[in-house]
Every structure is written in structure tokens, then in C-alpha cells.
C-alpha positions as CSV (number, residue, x, y, z in Angstrom):
1,X,107.5,152.3,106.3
2,X,103.8,151.1,106.3
3,X,101.5,151.9,109.1
4,X,98.7,149.6,108.5
5,X,97.8,145.9,108.5
6,X,97.8,145.7,104.6
7,X,101.1,143.8,104.3
8,X,100.3,142.3,101.0
9,X,100.5,145.5,98.9
10,X,103.6,145.4,96.7
11,X,104.1,149.1,97.1
12,X,104.0,148.8,100.9
13,X,106.2,146.1,100.9
14,X,108.7,148.0,99.1
15,X,108.4,150.6,101.8
16,X,109.9,148.1,104.3
17,X,113.6,148.1,105.2
18,X,115.7,144.9,104.4
19,X,115.7,142.6,107.6
20,X,118.9,142.1,109.4
21,X,119.5,138.2,108.7
22,X,122.2,138.2,111.2
23,X,119.6,137.6,114.0
24,X,119.6,134.1,112.7
25,X,123.1,133.6,114.3
26,X,124.1,136.4,116.5
27,X,127.7,135.6,116.1
28,X,127.5,131.7,117.0
29,X,130.2,129.8,115.2
30,X,129.1,127.4,112.7
31,X,129.7,123.7,114.0
32,X,132.4,121.6,112.6
33,X,131.9,118.6,110.4
34,X,132.1,115.3,112.4
35,X,135.0,113.2,110.9
36,X,133.1,110.1,111.0
37,X,136.1,108.2,109.2
38,X,137.9,108.2,112.5
39,X,135.7,105.3,113.6
40,X,136.9,103.0,110.7
41,X,135.0,101.9,107.7
42,X,132.6,99.4,109.5
43,X,131.5,101.7,112.4
44,X,131.3,104.7,110.1
45,X,128.9,103.0,108.2
46,X,126.9,102.0,111.2
47,X,126.8,105.5,112.8
48,X,125.5,106.9,109.4
49,X,122.9,104.3,108.9
50,X,121.7,104.9,112.6
51,X,121.8,108.8,112.3
52,X,119.8,108.5,109.0
53,X,117.1,106.2,110.6
54,X,116.8,108.8,113.4
55,X,117.0,111.7,111.0
56,X,119.7,113.0,113.3
57,X,123.1,114.4,112.8
58,X,125.9,111.8,112.9
59,X,127.5,113.8,115.7
60,X,124.7,112.6,118.2
61,X,125.1,108.9,117.2
62,X,129.0,108.8,117.0
63,X,129.4,110.6,120.4
64,X,126.9,108.2,122.0
65,X,129.0,105.3,120.6
66,X,132.1,106.8,122.1
67,X,130.5,107.2,125.3
68,X,129.0,103.5,125.4
69,X,132.3,101.9,124.2
70,X,134.4,103.7,126.8
71,X,132.0,102.6,129.5
72,X,131.9,99.0,128.3
73,X,135.8,98.9,128.3
74,X,135.7,100.4,131.7
75,X,138.5,99.5,134.2
76,X,139.5,96.4,132.2
77,X,141.8,98.7,130.1
78,X,143.8,102.1,130.9
79,X,145.9,103.9,128.5
80,X,149.6,104.7,129.6
81,X,151.4,107.1,127.3
82,X,154.2,106.4,129.6
83,X,154.7,104.6,132.8
84,X,154.2,107.7,134.9
85,X,151.0,108.6,133.3
86,X,147.7,106.4,133.4
87,X,144.1,107.4,132.3
88,X,141.1,105.6,132.6
89,X,138.7,105.4,129.4
90,X,136.1,107.6,131.3
91,X,134.4,110.1,129.0
92,X,131.9,112.7,129.6
93,X,129.9,113.7,126.8
94,X,126.9,116.1,126.2
95,X,124.8,116.2,122.9
96,X,123.2,119.8,122.6
97,X,120.3,120.8,120.7
98,X,116.8,122.3,120.9
99,X,113.7,120.2,121.3
100,X,113.1,118.3,117.9
101,X,116.9,118.1,117.0
102,X,116.7,114.3,117.3
103,X,119.0,113.9,120.3
104,X,117.2,111.2,122.0
105,X,116.2,109.2,118.8
106,X,119.8,109.4,117.6
107,X,121.2,107.3,120.8
108,X,118.2,105.1,121.3
109,X,119.7,102.1,119.3
110,X,122.7,102.3,121.6
111,X,120.7,102.6,124.7
112,X,118.8,99.2,123.6
113,X,122.4,97.8,123.0
114,X,123.5,98.7,126.5
115,X,120.3,97.2,127.9
116,X,120.5,93.9,125.9
117,X,124.0,93.4,127.2
118,X,123.0,94.2,130.8
119,X,120.1,91.8,130.8
120,X,122.5,89.1,129.4
121,X,124.8,89.7,132.5
122,X,122.0,89.6,135.1
123,X,120.3,86.2,134.3
124,X,121.7,84.4,137.6
125,X,120.9,87.5,139.8
126,X,117.4,86.4,140.8
127,X,118.7,83.1,142.6
128,X,121.7,84.8,144.0
129,X,119.2,87.5,145.7
130,X,116.8,84.7,146.9
131,X,119.7,82.8,148.6
132,X,120.6,86.1,150.1
133,X,117.1,86.6,151.5
134,X,117.4,83.0,153.0
135,X,120.6,83.7,154.7
136,X,119.5,87.3,155.7
137,X,116.3,85.7,157.5
138,X,118.6,83.0,159.1
139,X,121.1,85.7,160.4
140,X,118.1,87.8,162.0
141,X,117.0,84.7,163.8
142,X,120.3,84.0,165.1
143,X,120.8,87.5,166.2
144,X,117.3,87.3,168.2
145,X,118.6,84.3,170.0
146,X,121.9,86.1,170.8
147,X,120.1,89.4,171.9
148,X,118.0,87.1,174.2
149,X,121.3,85.6,175.6
150,X,122.6,89.2,176.3
151,X,119.5,90.2,178.1
152,X,119.5,87.0,180.2
153,X,123.4,87.6,180.9
154,X,122.8,91.2,181.9
155,X,119.9,90.2,184.5
156,X,122.3,87.5,186.0
157,X,125.2,89.9,186.1
158,X,127.3,87.8,183.9
159,X,129.5,89.1,180.7
160,X,127.3,89.2,177.6
161,X,128.2,86.3,175.2
162,X,130.1,87.4,171.9
163,X,127.7,87.8,168.7
164,X,128.0,84.7,166.7
165,X,129.1,84.7,163.3
166,X,125.9,83.4,162.1
167,X,124.1,86.5,163.5
168,X,125.9,88.9,161.0
169,X,123.7,89.6,158.1
170,X,125.7,89.2,154.6
171,X,125.8,92.1,152.4
172,X,123.0,92.3,149.7
173,X,124.3,91.4,146.4
174,X,123.9,94.3,143.8
175,X,122.4,93.8,140.6
176,X,124.9,94.2,137.8
177,X,124.7,97.6,136.0
178,X,126.0,99.3,132.8
179,X,123.8,102.3,132.7
180,X,122.1,104.1,135.5
181,X,119.4,106.9,134.6
182,X,118.6,108.6,137.9
183,X,120.5,107.7,141.2
184,X,122.0,109.6,144.2
185,X,125.6,110.0,144.8
186,X,125.5,107.4,147.3
187,X,123.7,104.8,145.2
188,X,126.2,105.3,142.2
189,X,129.1,104.9,144.7
190,X,127.7,101.6,145.9
191,X,127.4,100.5,142.0
192,X,130.8,101.7,141.4
193,X,132.0,99.6,144.5
194,X,130.2,96.4,143.5
195,X,131.1,96.5,139.7
196,X,135.0,96.6,139.2
197,X,134.5,97.8,135.2
198,X,132.5,101.1,136.2
199,X,128.9,102.4,135.2
200,X,127.7,105.1,133.0
201,X,125.1,107.8,134.1
202,X,122.9,108.4,131.3
203,X,120.4,111.1,131.4
204,X,118.0,112.5,128.7
205,X,118.3,116.0,130.1
206,X,121.8,116.8,131.7
207,X,120.4,119.9,133.3
208,X,118.3,118.0,135.6
209,X,121.4,116.0,137.0
210,X,123.5,119.3,137.2
211,X,120.6,120.8,139.2
212,X,120.4,118.0,141.6
213,X,123.9,118.4,142.7
214,X,124.0,119.5,146.4
215,X,120.1,118.5,146.5
216,X,121.2,115.8,149.4
217,X,124.7,117.5,150.2
218,X,124.9,121.2,150.9
219,X,128.4,121.0,151.6
220,X,129.8,120.3,148.1
221,X,130.2,116.6,148.4
222,X,128.1,115.7,145.5
223,X,130.2,117.9,143.1
224,X,133.4,116.8,144.7
225,X,132.4,113.1,144.2
226,X,131.6,113.8,140.5
227,X,135.2,115.7,139.9
228,X,136.8,112.5,141.5
229,X,134.6,110.3,139.4
230,X,136.5,111.5,136.0
231,X,139.9,110.2,137.4
232,X,139.3,106.6,138.3
233,X,141.2,107.0,141.8
234,X,140.4,105.2,144.8
235,X,137.6,106.7,146.8
236,X,135.8,106.4,150.2
237,X,132.2,107.6,150.9
238,X,131.4,107.9,154.6
239,X,127.7,107.6,155.3
240,X,125.5,107.6,158.4
241,X,123.4,104.8,157.5
242,X,124.1,101.1,157.3
243,X,125.8,101.3,160.8
244,X,128.1,104.1,159.7
245,X,130.2,101.8,157.2
246,X,132.0,103.4,154.5
247,X,131.7,102.5,150.8
248,X,135.2,102.0,149.8
249,X,135.6,102.3,145.9
250,X,138.9,100.8,144.1
251,X,138.5,102.9,141.2
252,X,136.1,105.6,140.9
253,X,135.3,106.1,137.4
254,X,132.0,107.0,136.1
255,X,130.9,107.7,132.3
256,X,128.4,110.5,131.9
257,X,126.4,110.9,128.7
258,X,123.1,113.0,127.8
259,X,121.3,115.8,126.2
260,X,120.9,119.4,126.9
261,X,119.1,122.2,125.5
262,X,120.9,125.5,124.5
263,X,119.0,127.6,126.9
264,X,119.8,125.3,130.0
265,X,123.4,125.1,128.9
266,X,124.2,128.7,129.1
267,X,123.0,128.6,133.0
268,X,125.5,125.7,133.6
269,X,128.4,127.4,131.8
270,X,127.8,130.4,133.7
271,X,128.2,128.9,136.8
272,X,131.7,128.9,139.0
273,X,134.3,126.8,137.3
274,X,135.5,123.9,139.8
275,X,136.6,121.5,136.9
276,X,133.3,119.8,136.8
277,X,132.2,121.3,133.4
278,X,135.5,121.6,131.7
279,X,135.6,117.9,131.7
280,X,132.7,117.6,129.3
281,X,133.1,117.1,125.3
282,X,130.4,119.0,123.5
283,X,128.6,117.8,120.4
284,X,126.3,120.8,119.0
285,X,125.5,120.2,115.1
286,X,123.1,121.8,113.3
287,X,119.5,120.2,112.8
288,X,119.2,117.9,109.7
289,X,116.2,117.8,107.6
290,X,114.0,114.6,108.2
291,X,114.4,111.8,105.7
292,X,113.2,108.6,105.2
293,X,116.0,105.8,105.8
294,X,117.4,103.9,103.2
295,X,118.3,100.7,105.2
296,X,118.0,99.3,108.6
297,X,120.3,99.7,111.6
298,X,122.4,96.4,112.3
299,X,121.5,96.2,116.0
300,X,122.6,92.5,116.2
301,X,126.0,93.2,114.7
302,X,126.6,96.1,116.8
303,X,125.6,94.4,119.9
304,X,127.9,91.3,119.2
305,X,130.9,93.8,118.7
306,X,130.1,95.8,121.6
307,X,129.9,92.6,123.9
308,X,133.5,91.8,123.1
309,X,134.6,95.2,124.9
310,X,132.4,94.4,128.1
311,X,133.9,90.8,128.0
312,X,137.2,92.1,128.5
313,X,138.5,91.0,132.0
314,X,140.4,92.8,134.6
315,X,143.6,91.4,135.4
316,X,145.4,90.2,138.7
317,X,147.9,92.4,140.3
318,X,150.8,90.9,142.6
319,X,148.6,90.5,145.5
320,X,145.8,88.8,143.6
321,X,143.5,91.9,143.5
322,X,141.9,92.8,140.2
323,X,143.2,95.8,138.1
324,X,143.4,97.3,134.8
325,X,145.6,96.2,132.1
326,X,147.6,99.1,130.9
327,X,147.9,99.8,127.2
328,X,151.0,101.7,126.2
329,X,151.3,104.0,123.5
330,X,153.8,102.4,120.9
331,X,156.9,104.2,120.2
332,X,155.6,105.8,117.2
333,X,152.3,106.8,118.7
334,X,154.1,108.2,122.1
335,X,156.3,110.4,119.5
336,X,153.3,111.8,117.7
337,X,151.2,112.5,120.9
338,X,154.3,114.2,122.5
339,X,155.0,116.4,119.6
340,X,151.1,117.6,119.4
341,X,151.2,117.8,123.5
342,X,154.2,120.0,123.8
343,X,152.9,122.5,121.2
344,X,149.3,122.5,122.7
345,X,150.8,122.9,126.0
346,X,153.0,125.9,124.9
347,X,149.9,127.7,123.7
348,X,148.4,130.4,126.0
349,X,145.1,129.2,127.7
350,X,142.9,132.0,129.1
351,X,139.2,132.6,129.7
352,X,136.6,130.4,129.9
353,X,138.0,127.8,127.5
354,X,141.2,127.3,129.5
355,X,139.6,124.6,131.6
356,X,138.6,122.4,128.4
357,X,141.9,123.1,126.4
358,X,143.6,122.1,129.6
359,X,141.9,118.7,129.7
360,X,142.5,118.0,126.0
361,X,145.6,115.9,126.2
362,X,143.9,113.5,128.7
363,X,140.9,113.4,126.1
364,X,143.3,112.6,123.3
365,X,144.9,109.5,124.9
366,X,141.5,108.4,126.5
367,X,139.9,108.7,122.8
368,X,142.7,106.9,121.4
369,X,142.4,103.9,123.6
370,X,138.5,103.6,122.8
371,X,139.1,104.1,119.1
372,X,141.7,101.3,119.0
373,X,139.2,98.9,120.7
374,X,136.4,99.9,118.6
375,X,138.4,99.3,115.4
376,X,139.3,95.6,117.1
377,X,135.7,94.8,118.2
378,X,134.1,95.9,114.8
379,X,136.9,93.9,112.7
380,X,137.9,90.6,112.3
381,X,141.0,90.5,114.6
382,X,141.1,87.8,117.0
383,X,143.1,89.2,120.0
384,X,142.3,92.7,121.9
385,X,144.8,95.0,121.5
386,X,147.7,95.3,124.0
387,X,149.0,98.9,122.7
388,X,147.6,102.0,121.4
389,X,148.9,102.3,117.9
390,X,150.3,105.5,116.0
391,X,147.0,105.5,113.7
392,X,144.8,105.5,116.9
393,X,146.7,108.4,118.3
394,X,146.3,110.5,115.0
395,X,142.8,109.8,114.7
396,X,142.2,111.0,118.4
397,X,144.4,114.0,117.8
398,X,142.3,115.0,114.8
399,X,139.0,114.3,116.5
400,X,139.9,116.6,119.5
401,X,141.6,119.2,117.2
402,X,139.4,119.3,114.4
403,X,136.0,118.8,116.0
404,X,135.9,118.8,120.0
405,X,137.9,121.9,120.7
406,X,136.0,123.9,117.9
407,X,132.9,122.7,119.3
408,X,134.0,123.8,122.6
409,X,134.6,127.2,121.3
410,X,130.8,127.1,119.6
411,X,129.5,126.2,123.0
412,X,131.4,128.5,125.2
413,X,131.3,131.5,122.7
414,X,127.3,130.9,122.4
415,X,127.0,131.2,126.3
416,X,128.4,134.7,126.2
417,X,125.6,135.9,123.5
418,X,123.5,138.2,125.4
419,X,120.0,136.5,126.4
420,X,117.8,138.6,124.3
421,X,119.7,137.7,121.1
422,X,119.9,133.9,121.9
423,X,116.1,134.1,122.6
424,X,115.4,136.1,119.3
425,X,117.5,133.3,117.2
426,X,115.1,130.5,117.7
427,X,112.0,133.0,117.3
428,X,113.3,134.2,113.9
429,X,113.7,130.8,112.7
430,X,110.1,129.9,113.5
431,X,109.1,133.0,111.6
432,X,110.9,131.7,108.6
433,X,109.3,128.6,108.9
434,X,105.6,129.4,109.8
435,X,105.6,132.6,107.8
436,X,102.9,134.4,109.7
437,X,101.9,138.0,108.7
438,X,101.0,139.1,112.0
439,X,102.2,137.6,115.5
440,X,100.7,138.2,118.8
441,X,103.1,138.0,122.0
442,X,100.6,136.3,124.2
443,X,99.9,133.8,121.4
444,X,103.5,133.0,120.8
445,X,104.3,132.3,124.5
446,X,101.2,129.9,124.7
447,X,101.1,128.0,121.4
448,X,104.6,128.3,119.7
449,X,106.4,126.1,122.0
450,X,109.7,127.6,121.5
451,X,112.4,126.9,123.7
452,X,112.9,129.6,126.3
453,X,109.7,131.7,125.3
454,X,107.2,130.4,127.7
455,X,107.4,133.4,129.8
456,X,106.0,137.1,128.9
457,X,109.4,138.9,129.9
458,X,111.4,136.3,127.8
459,X,109.0,136.9,124.8
460,X,109.2,140.5,125.1
461,X,113.0,140.5,125.1
462,X,113.0,138.5,121.9
463,X,110.5,140.9,120.5
464,X,112.6,143.7,121.0
465,X,115.6,142.5,119.2
466,X,113.3,141.6,116.2
467,X,111.8,144.9,116.1
468,X,115.4,146.3,116.3
469,X,116.5,144.1,113.4
470,X,113.6,145.2,111.3
471,X,111.9,141.9,111.5
472,X,108.9,143.1,113.2
473,X,106.8,146.5,113.5
474,X,104.6,147.1,116.2
475,X,100.8,147.0,114.9
476,X,98.5,150.0,115.3
477,X,96.9,149.5,118.8
478,X,93.7,148.1,118.9
479,X,91.6,146.4,122.0
480,X,91.5,142.8,122.0
481,X,87.9,141.4,121.3
482,X,85.5,141.9,124.2
483,X,87.7,143.9,126.6
484,X,89.5,147.0,126.8
485,X,92.9,145.6,126.9
486,X,95.2,146.5,123.9
487,X,96.5,143.5,121.8
488,X,100.2,143.0,121.6
489,X,100.4,142.6,118.0
490,X,103.3,143.0,115.6
491,X,103.5,142.9,111.7
492,X,106.2,140.5,110.2
493,X,108.4,142.2,107.6
494,X,106.7,140.9,104.4
495,X,110.0,140.9,102.7
496,X,110.5,137.6,104.8
497,X,108.0,135.8,102.9
498,X,110.4,135.1,100.2
499,X,113.1,133.8,102.2
500,X,113.3,130.1,101.2
501,X,115.6,128.7,103.6
502,X,116.0,129.3,107.4
């Protein structure tokens, strides 16, 4: 093995051992291909063009569409395999990827569409809010008069007068929302109570949302709120402010969608499982090469189609209160689902995947409902579906079995990889891309921008793995210019210079 810095000499190169290329994966599963055909021809084409325009994997855009459609349907439609089992179309989906993997660009068109729909439904909010301000001022004036009468009655030893109805301040109207980007649990509860169809929390980085749980509530109330927010059941939030009046939510169902980096993902998966994380569906595709798009994205068509989902109304129950319309599975769909469900439940579920696998049946029927309505709004059928077809059930089963379960295995499996190996993988890919002959540990930390390698101890861990796998060799010790401190240099195995594809 060479012991100097002359790494261009052919004889010296031949002395180097072959590097272990397994460091590029360290046991990580390859991602399954996304079955884009499950969305139907029209939406599949739209997803492909949108992803192409962002140089992103189709997975990211398709999952964003699933989450957006589920939120727009909201509590107007629930799915019922049979009478005793009802599920809301609430989906929690996370796009996983390193910086530069186009997670955000892939969903920007859908975010823009949701904002356009939201703007369209709040046109009359300003007049309503102005009217409320006037009514609030009037109520305060009447209250001041009443308080004066109470003080005068007290001085005279008389019974205080009752507060008149005109002195009671009306509740402030809540601006209609489809998406919230950053809100406390109490604010989200207010939004959910005010908007019967539901709301989605959209976070560019879900680790920030996860880390904030418990920031304002140290008794676990925030996590408990979110666990309940998946099920669509009644929920009451007691609060100290606002005269102690509780927030009463008829159906607490909040969608959740965002991105997360792999190094932050491992922190979340390592936390105790209370059922919160196991509710997520994951998308972690490989990065795709940058490419120039061939066609533009049809934003107007997609907006008109998705508006149809938001326009689906809740119906009235026997007492006149709004409730969801329950879409039953057709007999053929129920038979197909039951066959898969019984086989799935019979399989042994152990370890970290037990939670996600246990949620799979619910995911299947929720996704079936969403797919059925996406096919409707993207097609030419006039009336919205009243039941979930066998085709939708089959497509949802295929999507969960062939994509989301293997993706969960990839996500949870990677979380078990030792930290040093996880850090070494992006470092190794960077070496193949940049092809340096010599690296300096300090410069890597300061200038590479590699995820997770911003601290000296993390860089040291990754370098240790790359030395063990014959990617790097410590360079002969020499002092840094102008100081007595030794440089932390490493020679890159010159055999890597001929590797064409990282």
C-alpha cells in the first residue's frame, strides 16, 4: 500500500486494495418502484409531468396528491367496509430524502393548488370579520353599561342586574383553512372545530413538528391530541384562556404531510412507540438525475378537478347536524378486502414493524376511498361515487402491499443501521461525485454540506468506516501551514477515480 501522496502513479495505484463498495448502502433496502398506474391514466400523466418538471421521483408528487385529496374530501366522505367499521380519509405521509433530493419542489404545484382553492373559499371572510368587529365593540359598550349598573346596585345594597344578551361578545369568525403550516395544538383544535371538513398540517420538515410536541404541554397532551387526530372521533380540548370554555370538536381528523431527512428520521423512529409514528406512510425513493421537462404542468386542470373534492358536502343526520356520507364497499370489494385482510392479520407481527403493519388494513380502505374519488374528479363522470368499487380496493391493496409496506421495511430497517455506517454512506457518495485525491476532515465538515457531517465527532465516525473499508488512508502526518497543529488529511483510494456511477 502506498505511504506517500503520489496517488497518480500507476504502480502505486495497483498497490491499493479494492474498496468495499458496500459502504454505499450498508444494508439499506432498495426502494420499491411506485405503482403510478393506480391513480388512473389522467392523474398518472399529471404526476409524471409534475415530477419531471421538478426533477423529482414520482413518489414524492404522488404521495402529496394522496394527502391533498384526502384532506379535500375530509369528513364529507368516510369509508365503511361494513356497518360496524368506519374510517375517515385521514392520511399521514412523510417524504424522506437528503437535501437536494427535490422533496419540496415535487410538492410545490400541489401546495399552490391548495392555496388557490383556499383563497377561493375566503372571499367573503373580510366583510364577516368587519361585522364581527362592530358587534364586538357594541357588546363591550353594553357590558360597560351593565358593569356600571352592577357597581351602583352594590353601593345601594340591591341585587345586581342580570347581564343583558347584548353585552355578550360574539365568537370571532375563523378564516376557512385547508392547510396550516405551523400552529399550536390549541389553534389546530380551533380550526378543526370551525371547519367541519378538516385541515391538513403541512410541514417542510416534519422533524420540527415532532420536536415541538410537548413544548407547550409537558403532560403528553400534545401527543395524545395527535394520536386522536388520526381517528376522526369527537374530542374536547379544555383550556384556561377564553373564560375556560372548552373547544368541542365533532370529528377530530387532521391530515399530516411533510418531508424529513434520513438523519432526523432515525431519531424519531428510535423514540418510544405510542402509536403516533406507526400511523405514517413513508416514501423514500432514490434521487433521480436532473432533467429538462418536456411539457408544462397542468395546474388549471388539476385545480378544477381537486375543487370538486372540496365541494363535496356533509349531509344532515336525523337531528339536522352535519355528518359524513358513508361510502360502503361493494360486495365484490368487501370480499376482496376481507380475503386480503384475514391473510394479513394471520401473519405474525413482531418488532418495530408491528405497529405500521397493524395499521395497514385501515390504510387500505382509506386509500381505496381516496383513489375512487380521484378517479371521479379527474374523469368525466358527473355524479360523485356513493360506494367503493372492487377496482379501487384492488388498487389500494396493491399500493399498500407492493409499495408502502416495503417502504416501511426500508425506513425502519435503515433506522437500525449503526450511526457511523449511516454517516459514511453520504460521505462515500460525495467522494464518488467530487473525486478528490485528498480530503481534510476539517474542510469536509466546514464546506461539504453533507447531512449529519457538521460536527467533528460525526466526521470522525464516518472517516473511521471509510478507512476500514479501504476508501481512505491516513496521509503522512504534516503540520498545517503556519502552526504546529497536525493536519487531519486522508488519501482517497485512487481506484475510486474510475468508478462511473455513484
